VEXMARMAR-202550 format. One record per residue: chain; x, y negated, z of N, C-alpha, C in turn. Coordinates in steps of 0.02 Angstrom, whole numbers. Example, Ala and Ser with C-alpha at 12.3 -4.5 7.8 and 13.67 -1.06 7.14 Angstrom:
2
keza,n.px,n.py,n.pz,ca.px,ca.py,ca.pz,c.px,c.py,c.pz
A,660,284,390,615,225,390,660,165,390
A,642,112,354,684,53,357,645,-2,394
// end
This chain:
94
keza,n.px,n.py,n.pz,ca.px,ca.py,ca.pz,c.px,c.py,c.pz
A,-528,644,684,-464,640,640,-434,573,633
A,-479,521,641,-448,450,623,-411,436,687
A,-415,469,741,-368,449,801,-300,484,803
A,-292,531,755,-230,564,757,-178,522,712
A,-120,497,749,-83,449,711,-42,476,662
A,-25,539,665,18,571,617,-23,580,545
A,-88,592,551,-126,591,490,-117,530,447
A,-120,470,481,-109,404,450,-33,400,418
A,7,427,458,73,426,424,84,476,368
A,58,538,374,56,581,316,18,558,257
A,-35,517,265,-73,496,206,-25,434,181
A,6,393,221,44,343,194,109,368,158
A,133,427,178,188,455,140,165,484,81
A,107,515,76,76,544,15,60,490,-33
A,38,428,-14,29,371,-61,94,349,-81
A,144,351,-44,208,325,-71,234,373,-122
A,229,437,-111,251,491,-164,207,475,-231
A,145,464,-221,102,450,-272,118,386,-317
A,153,334,-273,171,276,-303,223,289,-361
A,265,333,-347,321,355,-390,294,376,-460
A,235,397,-466,213,415,-529,164,365,-565
A,144,315,-523,103,256,-550,142,191,-553
A,153,161,-614,183,100,-619,149,41,-598
A,185,-8,-563,154,-69,-545,134,-79,-476
A,165,-44,-430,149,-55,-359,78,-48,-343
A,42,9,-374,-32,13,-365,-46,45,-295
A,-9,92,-270,-13,125,-204,31,97,-152
A,79,58,-159,125,37,-115,99,-2,-56
A,53,-42,-62,22,-78,-11,-22,-38,35
A,-58,7,2,-90,60,43,-44,106,85
A,7,124,56,53,174,91,79,138,149
A,112,78,144,136,37,197,79,19,254
A,16,11,236,-35,-2,281,-50,56,316
A,-51,123,292,-69,180,318,-10,196,368
A,52,193,348,103,206,398,110,160,448
A,98,99,450,101,51,494,36,67,548
A,-18,79,519,-74,93,570,-56,153,605
A,-34,208,573,-9,265,612,45,249,664
A,91,207,644,140,188,691,108,145,749
A,66,108,740,37,68,795,-4,116,843
A,-35,166,816,-70,214,862,-26,260,887
A,25,285,855,68,336,883,119,303,934
A,135,242,933,181,215,980,143,182,1035
A,73,181,1042,40,160,1098,52,85,1105
A,56,50,1054,70,-24,1053,2,-57,1087
A,11,-122,1116,-51,-153,1132,-105,-158,1072
A,-163,-140,1095,-218,-137,1042,-227,-73,1009
A,-185,-24,1022,-198,48,1000,-254,82,1018
A,-274,63,1086,-333,99,1117,-398,73,1072
A,-395,10,1056,-452,-25,1019,-457,22,951
A,-402,35,918,-399,74,861,-435,141,870
A,-424,171,924,-445,243,933,-515,244,949
A,-553,191,972,-616,189,988,-666,210,935
A,-651,183,880,-697,200,815,-656,203,761
A,-684,247,707,-645,245,647,-645,186,606
A,-703,150,623,-710,86,580,-649,34,603
A,-632,36,666,-584,-8,687,-516,4,650
A,-502,74,651,-436,90,617,-439,69,537
A,-495,85,516,-505,70,443,-499,-11,428
A,-518,-44,471,-517,-123,461,-446,-142,472
A,-409,-116,520,-340,-131,521,-297,-107,465
A,-309,-48,440,-285,-23,386,-292,-74,319
A,-354,-94,316,-372,-133,257,-338,-199,262
A,-338,-228,320,-305,-290,330,-229,-291,317
A,-199,-234,348,-120,-222,336,-103,-215,266
A,-154,-177,226,-136,-159,146,-142,-220,116
A,-192,-262,127,-198,-324,89,-146,-371,100
A,-126,-374,165,-64,-421,174,-4,-394,146
A,6,-334,148,70,-309,112,64,-318,35
A,3,-304,7,-4,-318,-66,6,-397,-83
A,-19,-438,-44,-6,-503,-60,64,-526,-50
A,99,-502,-2,172,-516,12,212,-489,-49
A,192,-431,-74,231,-400,-127,219,-441,-194
A,156,-465,-201,131,-505,-261,174,-574,-262
A,184,-607,-198,220,-670,-190,294,-653,-203
A,317,-600,-183,383,-585,-182,415,-560,-256
A,370,-522,-286,382,-507,-358,362,-557,-411
A,307,-604,-394,282,-645,-439,244,-612,-494
A,212,-661,-526,167,-637,-590,214,-644,-652
A,220,-584,-681,265,-593,-744,225,-621,-794
A,253,-676,-830,229,-709,-880,257,-689,-953
A,223,-681,-1004,247,-667,-1060,261,-586,-1070
A,217,-548,-1040,234,-476,-1041,211,-453,-1115
A,168,-486,-1146,148,-458,-1218,205,-485,-1265
A,222,-434,-1305,269,-448,-1352,241,-444,-1418
A,245,-495,-1459,216,-496,-1520,264,-468,-1573
A,254,-422,-1617,304,-395,-1663,271,-424,-1733
A,312,-460,-1762,295,-494,-1823,325,-462,-1885
A,364,-412,-1882,389,-377,-1938,410,-306,-1917
A,407,-265,-1966,418,-189,-1953,493,-182,-1969
A,529,-142,-1925,596,-126,-1927,617,-88,-1990
A,567,-55,-2017,579,-16,-2076,562,-47,-2140
A,560,-121,-2140,549,-160,-2197,613,-168,-2235
A,665,-175,-2200,735,-190,-2229,760,-133,-2268
// end
């Protein structure tokens, strides 16, 4: 099952749909990693034979791609500072 490229793409699309319901880019890195891994395997790019030799190879590529995408999104979006808003008065007091 790990050598079937469309399974990787389908899992990636499923994770992308799941991302719509989870705030904060929780599944986006995994989704892109799965789709790119499936794309490499499906397009028979150089190195795709190595991916199909063992399920561990495909999982390692998936993990590296997912981490890279997550780090890129973190750098692009930045760390939001001051997310906590302190409320010092009640709107119903007036």
